[in-house]
C-alpha positions in Angstrom: -40.7 5.2 -7.8 -43.8 6.3 -9.4 -43.8 9.9 -10.7 -46.7 9.8 -12.7 -48.7 11.4 -10.5 -46.3 14.5 -10.4 -46.0 14.5 -14.6 -49.8 15.0 -14.1 -49.7 17.9 -12.2 -46.9 19.6 -14.5 -48.2 18.6 -17.3 -51.9 19.6 -16.3 -50.3 23.1 -15.2 -48.6 24.1 -18.7 -52.2 22.9 -20.2 -53.9 25.6 -18.1 -51.1 28.4 -18.6 -51.0 27.7 -23.1 -54.6 29.3 -22.5 -53.9 32.1 -20.0 -53.2 35.9 -20.9 -51.4 38.6 -18.9 -54.6 39.2 -17.1 -55.4 35.8 -16.3 -52.2 34.3 -15.3 -51.7 35.0 -12.1 -55.3 32.7 -11.3 -53.8 29.9 -13.6 -50.6 29.8 -11.6 -51.8 29.8 -8.1 -54.7 26.9 -9.3 -51.6 23.7 -8.8 -49.1 26.0 -7.1 -49.2 26.0 -3.2 -49.6 29.6 -1.2 -46.5 29.9 -0.3 -44.7 28.4 -3.8 -40.8 29.1 -4.4 -40.3 30.3 -7.7 -36.9 31.2 -9.3 -36.3 32.4 -12.2 -32.7 34.2 -13.7 -31.5 38.0 -13.9 -33.4 40.1 -13.3 -36.5 38.1 -12.4 -34.8 36.3 -9.3 -36.9 34.6 -6.2 -40.4 35.3 -6.2 -42.9 33.7 -3.4 -46.8 33.0 -4.7 -48.7 33.0 -8.1 -49.5 36.7 -7.8 -45.7 37.6 -7.5 -44.7 35.3 -10.3 -47.0 36.4 -13.1 -46.1 39.8 -12.0 -42.3 39.8 -12.5 -42.4 37.3 -15.2 -45.4 35.8 -16.6 -47.7 39.2 -17.4 -44.3 40.7 -18.9 -43.4 37.9 -20.6 -47.4 37.1 -22.2 -47.7 40.8 -23.1 -45.1 41.1 -25.1 -45.3 37.3 -26.9 -48.4 36.7 -28.8 -49.4 32.7 -29.5 -47.4 31.0 -27.3 -46.7 27.1 -27.6 -44.5 25.5 -25.2 -42.9 23.1 -27.6 -40.6 20.6 -25.1 -37.6 18.3 -26.3 -37.0 16.8 -22.8 -39.5 15.7 -20.0 -38.8 13.7 -17.1 -39.0 13.3 -13.5 -36.8 11.5 -10.6 -36.5 11.9 -6.7 -33.9 14.4 -5.7 -30.7 13.1 -4.2 -29.1 16.8 -4.0 -29.4 19.5 -1.2 -32.1 21.1 -1.7 -36.2 20.2 -1.5 -36.8 16.5 -1.1 -39.2 14.6 -3.5 -40.3 14.6 -6.9 -39.2 16.6 -9.1 -40.0 17.3 -12.9 -37.6 18.3 -15.1 -39.6 19.9 -18.8 -36.2 21.7 -21.4 -37.3 23.2 -24.6 -38.7 26.8 -26.5 -41.3 29.1 -25.9 -42.0 30.3 -28.9 -44.2 33.0 -30.1 -44.4 36.5 -32.0 -42.8 38.5 -30.0 -44.8 41.7 -30.6 -44.0 44.4 -27.9 -41.3 45.0 -25.8 -39.8 42.8 -23.4 -37.5 44.2 -20.3 -36.2 46.8 -22.7 -35.6 44.2 -25.9 -37.7 45.0 -28.8 -39.9 43.4 -31.0 -39.8 42.1 -34.3 -43.1 41.1 -34.7 -41.3 37.6 -35.9 -41.1 34.0 -34.8 -38.5 34.1 -31.4 -37.6 31.3 -29.4 -37.4 31.3 -25.7 -35.0 28.5 -24.9 -36.1 27.0 -20.4 -35.2 24.8 -18.3 -37.5 24.1 -15.4 -37.5 21.9 -12.4 -40.9 21.7 -10.7 -41.4 20.3 -7.2 -44.6 18.7 -7.0 -45.7 17.1 -2.9 -49.2 16.5 -2.3 -50.4 17.3 -5.6 -49.2 20.8 -6.0 -45.7 22.4 -7.3 -44.3 23.8 -4.6 -40.9 25.1 -5.8 -39.6 25.6 -8.9 -36.8 26.9 -10.8 -37.1 28.6 -14.5 -34.0 29.7 -16.7 -34.1 30.8 -19.5 -31.6 31.7 -22.4 -32.0 35.8 -22.6 -29.0 36.2 -23.8 -29.9 34.2 -27.0 -33.8 35.3 -27.3 -31.6 39.3 -27.1 -29.6 37.9 -29.7 -33.3 36.8 -32.0 -34.3 40.5 -31.7 -30.5 41.2 -33.7 -28.4 42.3 -30.4 -25.4 41.3 -29.6 -25.0 42.2 -26.2 -21.7 40.3 -25.5 -18.3 39.6 -27.9 -18.2 37.2 -30.3 -18.7 33.4 -28.5 -16.0 30.7 -28.6 -19.0 28.1 -29.6 -22.0 28.8 -32.3 -25.0 30.6 -31.7 -27.8 28.6 -32.6 -31.8 28.0 -31.9 -30.5 24.3 -30.1 -32.1 21.5 -31.4 -33.3 18.3 -28.9 -32.0 14.8 -28.2 -30.6 13.1 -31.6 -32.7 10.1 -30.3 -36.1 11.6 -30.8 -37.1 10.4 -27.3 -36.7 12.6 -24.0 -40.2 13.2 -23.8 -40.7 10.8 -21.5 -44.6 10.5 -20.6 -44.7 7.0 -19.1 -42.5 5.7 -16.3 -38.7 4.8 -18.1 -36.1 2.8 -16.0 -32.5 3.3 -15.8 -32.3 6.3 -13.5 -30.1 5.1 -11.2 -27.2 4.5 -14.3 -27.8 8.1 -16.3 -27.2 9.3 -12.4 -23.7 7.5 -11.6 -22.6 8.9 -15.0 -23.3 12.0 -13.6 -21.6 11.7 -10.4 -18.6 10.0 -12.4 -18.2 12.9 -14.9 -18.8 15.6 -12.2 -15.6 13.6 -9.7 -13.5 13.9 -12.8 -13.8 17.7 -13.4 -12.8 17.8 -9.7 -9.8 15.8 -9.9 -8.6 17.6 -13.2 -10.1 21.4 -12.8 -6.7 22.6 -12.3 -7.9 25.9 -10.4 -5.3 25.8 -8.1 -1.9 27.1 -7.1 0.3 24.6 -8.9 -2.4 22.6 -9.1 -1.5 19.4 -11.6 -4.0 17.8 -13.4 -4.0 14.0 -13.4 -4.9 13.3 -17.5 -5.2 15.6 -20.7 -8.5 17.2 -21.0 -9.2 14.5 -24.0 -8.0 11.8 -21.4 -10.5 13.2 -18.9 -13.6 13.7 -21.1 -13.3 10.6 -23.0 -13.8 8.2 -19.9 -17.5 9.6 -19.6 -18.1 11.3 -22.8 -18.7 9.8 -26.5 -16.1 11.3 -28.8 -18.7 12.9 -31.2 -20.1 14.5 -28.0 -22.7 18.1 -28.1 -22.4 20.5 -25.9 -25.5 23.0 -26.1 -23.8 25.8 -24.1 -26.0 29.3 -23.7 -25.5 32.0 -25.5 -22.1 33.9 -24.9 -21.0 31.0 -24.8 -22.0 29.2 -27.7 -22.9 25.2 -29.0 -20.1 22.7 -29.9 -19.7 19.6 -31.1 -16.7 16.7 -30.3 -14.5 16.2 -27.9 -11.8 18.1 -29.6 -14.0 21.6 -30.3 -15.3 21.6 -27.3 -12.1 21.3 -25.2 -11.0 24.4 -27.4 -14.1 26.4 -27.8 -15.4 26.1 -23.7 -13.6 24.0 -21.6 -9.8 25.6 -22.0 -11.2 28.9 -22.3 -13.1 28.5 -19.0 -10.9 26.7 -17.5 -8.0 29.4 -18.2 -9.6 33.0 -17.3 -11.2 31.7 -14.3 -9.6 31.1 -10.9 -10.8 30.2 -7.6 -13.4 27.9 -8.3 -15.8 27.4 -5.2 -18.8 24.6 -6.0 -21.4 24.7 -3.7 -23.2 22.2 -4.2 -26.6 21.2 -6.6 -30.8 22.3 -5.7 -31.7 19.6 -6.9 -30.3 16.4 -8.7 -32.5 13.6 -10.7 -32.3 11.3 -13.5 -35.3 8.7 -15.1 -34.3 6.8 -18.2 -31.0 8.1 -20.1 -32.0 11.7 -19.1 -30.5 13.5 -16.0 -29.7 17.4 -14.3 -29.3 19.4 -11.9 -29.6 23.3 -11.0 -28.0 25.0 -8.7 -28.3 28.3 -6.7 -25.7 29.0 -7.2 -23.4 26.0 -8.3 -20.0 27.7 -8.4 -18.1 31.2 -7.3 -15.2 32.0 -9.9 -13.1 35.0 -9.7 -12.6 36.1 -13.8 -8.5 36.6 -14.8 -9.8 38.4 -18.2 -10.3 37.3 -21.8 -13.4 34.9 -20.1 -16.5 35.6 -22.8 -13.9 38.4 -24.2 -15.1 40.5 -20.9 -12.0 42.5 -18.7 -11.1 40.7 -15.0 -13.9 41.0 -12.9 -14.6 40.4 -9.0 -15.6 37.1 -8.2 -19.1 36.2 -8.8 -21.8 33.1 -9.4 -22.4 31.4 -11.5 -26.1 29.7 -11.4 -26.6 26.7 -13.9 -28.5 23.9 -15.3 -26.9 20.9 -16.8 -29.3 18.4 -18.4 -27.7 14.9 -20.3 -28.5 12.4 -22.3 -26.6 9.0 -21.5 -26.1 6.5 -24.6 -25.0 3.3 -23.1 -21.7 4.0 -20.9 -21.0 7.4 -22.0 -22.6 10.3 -22.6 -24.1 11.9 -25.5 -25.5 15.5 -24.6 -25.5 17.9 -22.6 -27.5 21.5 -22.4 -26.6 24.3 -20.3 -28.5 27.0 -18.9 -26.2 29.8 -17.1 -27.8 32.8 -15.7 -25.1 35.4 -17.1 -26.9 38.0 -17.0 -26.3 37.5 -13.1 -22.8 37.1 -13.6 -22.0 39.9 -15.2 -24.5 42.6 -12.9 -22.2 41.0 -10.0 -19.2 42.3 -11.9 -21.4 46.1 -12.2 -22.8 45.4 -15.8 -25.6 45.2 -15.6 -26.7 44.5 -19.7 -30.8 45.0 -19.4 -29.8 48.4 -18.1 -27.7 49.4 -20.8 -30.3 48.8 -23.0 -32.7 51.0 -21.5 -29.6 53.1 -21.5 -29.5 53.2 -24.8 -33.2 54.2 -25.2 -33.9 51.3 -27.2 
């Protein structure tokens, strides 16, 4: 299918946003979005409807805090949604919104320095308008750059995360291969389901190394969200993410995805929520908790017949808020 018209709408939307101010951003957003535009954001933004509400909740505060904002995309692709949410053509962009952090944002103190808000955005385009959006951003990572440590030390590495090793993630032109990428992602998800070992007495069919070797290159890069961190190679991924995740979280309930699509060697999905899990204690250094939702984005790069890189966003602040820990309110209580 031809996704170029949808890509053009999103690129024009981004170009217009580049010139927006806190006072004009609602008008800019309205120009290429439907009147009943459904927008999803992470805690504390949540779901909004219409350009004015989206501007008030996220964009105006962000543009007030951050001056000279640049969008620095690393991945851009489009495809047909094969998941359970709104059907049709979706366009995905991932990278960083970079600016000078000059005024408080969500209670986070400004630094006057370059700060990057890591983002992944899914836009559904119909009849020349953006009708639905999910904007995931790594607020824990943003806080970390401001000198705050809202969570215990993570198992992976804190980084300003780069784009693809191959520097070919911006698919502005039509690119074949999406079907193969989606099929590989689905096989990988099936392996997780078979080996997650979350039920009483359950036994995985393979070792973690055997499971991952089916669909991943040995030198895989897993670019996890701040609070968990990035990790490299199958063995270190198991040690620094998979084992803690499976050991310290139980009663995993999978809810499916809202959008899943691929083009060329790139594909991904988001859920609202993807999973509900119950912390047993120890996950991210935190105590035992109540069942809580994980709203997740995964974006993948395929290299041949295996996956090579994976960028992950998790609404960690929402996950913690469901367990009674509101990190942003704690900042306000500290009078930061």
